[in-house]
C-alpha positions in Angstrom: 17.8 -73.7 -87.6 14.8 -74.6 -87.4 12.9 -76.7 -90.2 9.6 -77.6 -91.6 9.4 -80.9 -92.9 6.0 -81.7 -96.1 5.2 -84.8 -97.6 4.2 -84.1 -100.9 1.5 -85.1 -102.4 2.1 -88.3 -104.4 -1.2 -89.8 -106.9 -2.9 -93.1 -105.5 -0.4 -93.8 -102.6 -1.1 -90.1 -100.2 -4.0 -90.8 -99.5 -5.7 -90.5 -95.7 -5.2 -94.2 -94.9 -1.4 -94.4 -95.6 -1.4 -90.3 -94.3 -3.1 -91.2 -91.1 -1.2 -94.5 -90.5 2.3 -93.3 -91.4 1.3 -90.1 -88.7 0.5 -92.8 -86.0 3.8 -94.9 -86.8 6.6 -93.0 -88.4 5.9 -89.0 -87.6 8.6 -86.0 -88.4 5.7 -84.5 -91.1 4.4 -81.6 -89.7 2.5 -81.1 -92.9 1.0 -83.5 -95.1 -0.6 -83.0 -98.4 -3.8 -84.0 -100.3 -3.5 -85.9 -103.7 -5.1 -83.2 -106.2 -8.6 -82.8 -106.8 -9.7 -82.4 -110.4 -13.5 -82.3 -111.8 -13.7 -83.9 -115.4 -15.6 -81.2 -117.1 -18.5 -81.4 -114.4 -18.6 -79.4 -111.6 -18.5 -82.5 -109.2 -16.0 -83.7 -107.0 -14.9 -87.6 -107.2 -16.0 -90.0 -103.5 -12.8 -90.8 -103.1 -11.9 -87.0 -103.5 -14.4 -86.3 -101.3 -13.5 -88.9 -98.1 -9.6 -87.9 -98.2 -9.8 -83.9 -96.9 -13.3 -84.7 -94.8 -11.8 -84.0 -91.4 -13.5 -86.9 -89.9 -10.9 -89.1 -92.5 -7.8 -87.2 -90.9 -5.6 -87.8 -87.7 -2.3 -85.8 -89.2 -1.5 -82.2 -87.9 -2.2 -80.6 -90.7 -3.7 -81.2 -94.0 -3.3 -78.8 -97.3 -6.0 -79.9 -100.4 -4.4 -80.1 -103.4 -6.2 -78.8 -107.3 -5.0 -79.5 -110.4 -7.0 -77.8 -113.2 -6.3 -74.8 -116.4 -9.9 -73.3 -115.6 -11.0 -70.7 -113.0 -14.5 -71.8 -112.7 -13.4 -75.2 -112.2 -10.6 -73.5 -109.1 -13.2 -72.0 -107.2 -15.5 -74.1 -107.2 -13.1 -76.5 -105.1 -11.5 -73.2 -103.6 -15.9 -73.2 -101.9 -16.0 -77.2 -101.7 -13.2 -77.3 -99.2 -13.8 -74.4 -97.6 -16.9 -76.1 -96.7 -14.9 -78.3 -94.3 -12.9 -75.6 -92.8 -10.2 -75.5 -95.1 -8.1 -72.4 -95.4 -5.6 -73.4 -98.1 -6.1 -74.5 -101.2 -3.0 -75.6 -103.1 -3.0 -75.3 -107.0 -0.8 -77.8 -109.1 2.0 -76.9 -111.4 3.6 -80.1 -111.3 2.2 -83.3 -112.1 4.3 -84.2 -115.2 2.5 -86.8 -116.5 2.0 -87.0 -120.3 -2.0 -87.3 -119.7 -2.4 -84.4 -117.6 0.3 -82.0 -119.4 -1.1 -82.5 -122.6 -4.3 -81.1 -121.1 -2.6 -78.2 -120.2 -2.4 -78.8 -116.9 0.0 -79.8 -114.2 3.3 -78.9 -115.6 2.2 -77.9 -119.3 0.4 -74.8 -117.2 3.7 -73.2 -116.8 4.6 -71.8 -120.4 1.3 -69.9 -120.2 1.5 -67.0 -117.9 -1.4 -65.6 -119.1 -3.8 -68.1 -117.9 -1.9 -68.2 -115.0 -2.8 -65.1 -114.2 -5.9 -64.9 -115.6 -7.0 -68.0 -112.9 -4.9 -66.5 -110.3 -6.7 -62.5 -110.7 -10.2 -64.3 -110.4 -9.4 -66.8 -107.5 -8.3 -63.8 -105.6 -10.9 -61.2 -106.9 -13.6 -63.9 -105.9 -12.6 -65.9 -103.1 -10.7 -65.3 -99.3 -9.0 -68.5 -100.1 -5.3 -68.5 -99.4 -3.0 -70.0 -102.5 0.1 -71.8 -102.4 1.6 -73.2 -105.6 3.1 -76.7 -106.2 5.7 -76.7 -109.7 8.1 -78.5 -111.8 10.8 -75.8 -113.2 8.9 -75.8 -116.2 8.0 -78.5 -119.2 10.2 -77.9 -121.8 12.5 -76.5 -119.7 13.7 -74.3 -116.4 12.9 -70.9 -118.4 9.2 -71.5 -118.5 8.8 -71.0 -114.7 11.7 -68.1 -114.7 9.1 -66.6 -117.7 6.1 -67.1 -114.6 7.3 -65.1 -112.4 6.5 -62.4 -112.8 2.8 -63.4 -112.7 3.3 -65.0 -109.5 4.7 -61.9 -108.0 1.8 -60.2 -108.4 -0.1 -62.1 -105.9 0.0 -62.9 -101.8 1.0 -66.8 -102.6 1.7 -68.3 -99.2 4.5 -70.2 -101.3 5.9 -71.6 -103.9 6.9 -75.9 -103.6 8.8 -77.0 -107.1 10.2 -80.1 -107.6 13.8 -79.1 -109.1 13.0 -80.8 -112.3 11.1 -80.3 -115.5 8.0 -81.9 -116.4 9.7 -84.0 -119.0 12.1 -85.3 -117.2 9.3 -87.4 -115.5 11.3 -88.5 -112.0 13.9 -89.5 -114.2 17.3 -87.8 -114.3 19.0 -85.9 -111.5 17.9 -82.6 -109.9 19.2 -78.8 -111.1 20.3 -77.2 -108.4 20.7 -74.6 -110.3 17.9 -74.0 -111.8 16.8 -73.9 -108.9 18.9 -71.3 -107.1 18.0 -69.0 -110.3 14.2 -69.4 -109.5 15.5 -68.3 -106.0 17.4 -65.2 -107.2 13.9 -64.4 -109.3 11.1 -64.7 -107.5 9.9 -62.6 -104.1 8.0 -65.4 -103.1 8.6 -68.0 -100.0 10.2 -71.0 -101.6 9.9 -74.9 -100.7 12.4 -76.8 -101.9 11.2 -80.4 -103.2 13.0 -83.6 -105.3 15.7 -86.2 -103.7 14.9 -86.1 -100.7 16.2 -89.9 -100.3 18.4 -89.8 -97.2 19.6 -87.6 -94.4 23.0 -87.2 -95.6 21.1 -85.4 -98.9 18.9 -84.0 -96.8 21.7 -82.2 -95.0 23.4 -81.6 -98.7 20.6 -79.5 -99.7 20.3 -77.5 -96.6 23.6 -76.2 -96.3 23.6 -75.3 -100.3 19.7 -73.9 -100.1 20.8 -71.5 -96.6 17.8 -69.8 -96.5 15.0 -72.7 -96.9 13.8 -74.1 -94.1 10.1 -76.2 -95.7 11.4 -79.0 -97.4 8.6 -81.2 -99.5 10.0 -85.1 -100.0 7.9 -86.6 -102.0 8.4 -90.4 -103.2 11.7 -90.9 -100.5 9.4 -91.3 -97.3 7.7 -93.6 -98.9 10.2 -95.9 -100.2 11.5 -95.1 -96.2 9.2 -94.1 -94.2 11.8 -93.9 -91.1 13.6 -90.8 -93.4 11.1 -87.6 -92.2 11.9 -89.1 -88.2 15.5 -89.8 -88.6 15.9 -86.0 -90.2 13.6 -84.2 -87.6 16.3 -85.8 -84.6 19.4 -85.9 -87.0 20.6 -89.0 -86.7 21.0 -92.3 -89.2 20.3 -94.9 -86.9 16.8 -97.1 -87.3 15.1 -97.2 -84.4 15.6 -101.0 -82.8 12.4 -102.3 -83.0 12.9 -101.1 -86.7 10.7 -103.4 -88.9 8.7 -104.9 -86.4 7.2 -101.2 -86.9 7.1 -100.9 -89.9 4.9 -104.9 -90.0 2.5 -102.7 -88.0 2.3 -100.3 -90.6 2.8 -102.1 -93.4 -0.4 -104.5 -91.8 -2.4 -101.5 -90.6 -2.4 -100.0 -95.1 -2.9 -103.4 -96.0 -6.4 -103.8 -93.9 -7.6 -100.4 -94.9 -7.3 -101.0 -98.5 -8.4 -104.2 -98.4 -11.7 -103.2 -96.6 -11.8 -100.2 -99.3 -11.4 -101.9 -102.4 -13.2 -104.8 -103.8 -11.3 -107.8 -105.3 -8.1 -109.3 -104.8 -6.8 -107.6 -108.1 -6.8 -103.8 -106.4 -5.3 -104.9 -103.2 -2.5 -106.5 -105.2 -2.4 -103.7 -107.9 -2.2 -101.2 -104.6 0.7 -103.1 -102.3 2.3 -103.8 -105.4 3.0 -99.8 -106.1 4.5 -99.6 -102.6 6.8 -102.3 -102.5 8.5 -100.8 -105.6 9.0 -98.0 -103.1 8.9 -100.3 -99.9 11.9 -102.4 -101.7 14.1 -100.1 -101.9 15.2 -99.6 -97.8 15.5 -103.3 -97.9 19.0 -105.2 -98.4 18.0 -107.1 -101.7 15.7 -104.2 -103.1 14.8 -106.1 -106.6 14.5 -109.5 -104.8 12.1 -108.8 -102.4 10.3 -106.8 -105.2 10.5 -109.9 -107.5 8.9 -112.0 -104.7 6.0 -109.7 -104.0 4.9 -109.5 -107.7 5.0 -113.6 -107.6 2.3 -113.7 -105.1 -0.9 -113.8 -106.3 -2.9 -114.3 -103.9 -3.5 -112.6 -100.6 -2.2 -116.1 -98.9 1.0 -115.7 -101.1 1.0 -112.3 -100.6 1.0 -112.6 -96.5 3.5 -114.9 -97.1 6.1 -113.9 -99.1 5.5 -110.4 -96.3 6.6 -112.1 -94.2 9.2 -114.3 -95.2 11.0 -110.8 -96.6 10.9 -109.7 -93.3 12.1 -112.1 -91.0 14.9 -112.5 -93.3 15.8 -108.7 -92.4 15.6 -109.1 -88.2 
């Protein structure tokens, strides 16, 4: 059965610099989602969000912008904003698990309010022709929340609902709840995409065998931890390319140079790359030792030396 692989948006990680480099060096992803656009009370799109979705900044096969909001006017504003760049679809984030978002009744903190979801979708579908898709968790407090929201969601011509098979308050802790995901399949007429803990070819195959009707699979953290994973899934292999570490080095150097040019001063680039290595280190022989080495590197010269040593020790 043919299937589609999608890159789940991760705030602070999967911006256009990362996406373009990932697509160039590794491939395997059919559709990328941009991290959510958020408006802080004013109908203004921040420069970083603007740059992220500009068509001239993106070289991936397909990009879908995303919005996080609990306000119909904001949703409509972002819809019109992305349409001016030729985007036909806007993904609505009801998945973000972080307390600073959920406490404000956004992300997964909105799933428990079907009436508000209904109001926003009703206005969006009557006042704009943008195609709406959803990215959700199964709830914030419990996985019943999404089941209560489905009757509302089923009223609208949504393109799909991508579900991360956890609840919001788990953040990323604990395992995915596959029984609850199965209940979702049984309770909605919408096309569902699966997201959550696709961290290896074996994990993917096991999910594929379990959910035979799902043909769209979304990879989030697993794609940063092992950038070769989508390509390996696509090619049905567990073999890494012979020049694995050379490719990774080129990819790393590309994003490092671009972030270094975009961020001002030594601290932001250090924090940015540490964030990536928190994930990257998982596909190295000694994850903790690898990450420790990166954290100890206090300046650009020490950092580059640490990366060289880490990669040389794998080859």
